[in-house]
N, C-alpha and C positions, 0 to 999 in steps of 0.2 A: 453620184455616190450613192451606193444601195445602203439600206438600214442596215444589213447584216455588216457590210466594212464599215457603217458608221459607228457600230458598238466596237466591232474588233479594233479599230483604228483607236478609239477612247479608251479602251480596256492596254493597247498596249502602252499607250501615253503614261496612261493612270499609274501603271506598274513603275515605269521608270520615274516618274516625279515622286513617286513612295519612298524608293529607292533615294534619292538624293535627299529628301526629307529625312528618312530616317539618318542619312550620315549627318546632317546637320544637328536632328537633334541629339544624337549620341556624345556629339562636343559637350554637353552641358550636361549628360549622363553623372550621376554619382560626384558633382561637383560641388566641395560642401562649400563655394562661395557664391553657388547659384542664389539668387533672390527670388525671392514667393511672394507672390500678391496676390490679396483676396479680390475676387469679385465681388457684384453686388449681392449675388445670393451664396457667399460666404465661399465659394468653391476657388480652388486656388490657380495660378496662372503664370507662368515662365517667359522669358526671353524665349526658350525655344520654343512654344506653344505658336509666338507670334511669328517670330521669324522664318519657321517652317509654313505657315499657312500665306504669309506674304509669298515664302518661295515658290510656292506652288500655284498661286494667284500669277504671279509674274509669267509663270511658264506657259498656262493654259492661255493666258491672254495672247502672247504670243503667237499660238500654235491653234487656237480657236476663239480667234476674237469676237465672232457672233455669238458666243455660250454664253450664260447665265453664269454666277458665280454665287453661294449661299456656304458662309464658313464662322463657324463658331465663336472665333474672333474679332473677325472685320466683317460682318455683317452680309447684306445682301448687293450683288451688283446686276443690274439686268442683263437680258440678252434679247436677239431679234429671232432665233431658230425653232425655241423649243425644248433646248437641250439645256441641262443644267448640272453642273457641279455642284456637290456638296461636301464639306471637308470638316475633318476632325484631327488636325494635327498631332495632338497628343490624346488621345483617348484613354484615361486613366492617369489624368496629371495624378493623382494622390500617390499611387504607386511610385510614378516617376519620381516625384519629390523624397520618395525615401528609401530611393535606390532600388526597388522591386523592378524586377524586369517585365511584369506583367503590365505595359502599355502599348497602345499600339498607334499607327497612322491610318485613318480613315478615309478612302475617297468613296465616294458614290456617284455615279450619274443618272440622272433619269431625264427623260423625254414626255414631254405633256404628262406628269405624275406619274411615269409606270417606271422603276428604278432597273436600270438596263444593264448598269456596270458595277464590280464593288471590288474593292482591293482593301485588305488587311494585312498591314504589315507590324512586325511586332521586331524594331530595329535591335532591341538587345538580346533577343533570341535567335536572331537571325534566322526569322519561320515567316511565311507570308503564302497566305491564301488569295485568288484571285478570280474574278468569273465574269462572263458576259454572257447575256440572254443568248441561248442555243450555242453556246461555246464551251459550255461546263464549267466545272471548278474544278480549279488547278493549287496545289500545294507543294508548295517550293520549299526547303530545309536548309541553308545554308545554299552550298554553290551547286550542290546536287541537282539534277534534272526537275522537273515538275512532274510529279504521278497527280493523276484525276483524283477529286475527293468525294467521298460519298458519305452520307450518313449511315448511323447504325439502322439495324433492323430488332431492335429490341422493341416489343411490341405489351410490354406491361409497366405501370411504373414501380411496382414493384421488383421489377429487376432492375431499374436506371438510374443512372448517375447523373443526379440534377446540379444545377451550376447557379449561382446566386451573386449579386455581386455585394449586399450588405442587408442586411435583418433590419438597421436601422431606415434604410430607404421605404422600407415597405412599413413600417411603423409610422414613419413620419406621413407618409401618405393615407394612413388608414386603412391600410391593408394587410395588417401584420397574422390575419385570418388567412391567407392566401399562402405567404410562405410559408407558414405553420402546419399548413395543411397538406402541403406538398413534400414537405420535409418528412412528414410522418408517412407518407406514402410510396416515398423512394426508396431502395435499396442502400443509397449511399449519395450525400450532400455534400457538396463543397463551397467555399467562399472564393473560386476561381473567376473573377466576374470581369466587369467591361467587357472589351471587345474580345478579350481571350475566351471567355465562358461561348462566345458564342461561334469562336473559332475552332473550337475543340468539337463543336457540335457539328460545323460543316465537314469537320478533316474526320468523323466516325471516332472520337475521342468519348464525345460526352453525350449524353441523350437529350437533354433538354436543361435551358435556361430561359428562366421567367424575370421580366424585370419591371418594376411598377412606373418608371419614371424615366422615358426617354426624349431626347430632341430629335429634329430631323435627321443633323451631324452624326447621331450616335446610333440613327439605323438606317441611313439609306443604302449603305454600303452593303448591309448584313444578308437584305433581301436576295439580292442577286447570287451572292454566295451559296446561301442556305438553301435556296429554290435551284440552284444549279446542281448543287449534291444530293439532288431528290427529298429535301427536305423543304421546310415553310419557317419561314419568318412570318408571324400574325400579329396585328394587336389581340385585345384580350377579347374581343367581341368575334374574332375569328378571322376580320380582314387582312391582306395582305397590304401594310398599310406604313410609311415611317412618319407619320405627321399626326398620330393620335394620340400622344403621349406615354403610351407604354406598349412591352412586346415580348414576345418571347421566340424563341428558334428553338425547334425543334424538328425530330423525326417524323415521318411519314406516319410509323403504326401506334405512335404514343399521341395523336394531333386530338384526337374525338377526345382521349380519357384524359389529358391533361387541360382541354380545354372545358371541359364539363368540370372538370374539381375549381379551376379558377374562377369561372364564372358563380357557381355554386356557393363558393367562400369571399368573393370579392364585397365591398362596402355599397 
């Protein structure tokens, strides 16, 4: 197998298991009897999170048994070939448990530290973006044919649409000054957060989203999506990384302005 076929095969498979996970998750969506637990960090988790991740792990183990897996709910499983799947079955569980459709399944695949495949599927919205290195970023709505996705060309923050998940996340991280400076500098800001905000950037409907706290399973899928759409997923130092604990998705034209603003206001 060539590297290109390795990426293409995993991208196609990731799209397939994201759809299957979404069908499972939707069986629990807006169910008034759904039990909600709190994890050690006080974030919510449900049977939908756990069953969806279990389904994806089983399918990956069947098809790519030598690949490693890291998931939000069940931790790390070692592999032998340098490939690793990084899973967030329900990104935006707080939206999910409140019956709000802005939650998604994130599947990232990396090889030796480089994110190569990304899928973000919003099951309640029937919307998905997927990408592989060198294969473009593709956006599908409902049953329509996928179309190639591109970031915007907005080149001034004062003309930009900014997304963020929660002002409280910035405050709790000691970074309230960052989000306040961004909101003051942009044309419009909206709390369309979690993976949905990054999907909006990759598909050209928002210009930037900045996050003060991210886990690898929150970020790994986003790097190929935004990169292949012509933008960047970066940490606050300007590196393309899913392991440094923060991040932003941004179009190419705003990269330097936003990085400068973030770095000059962070603690």
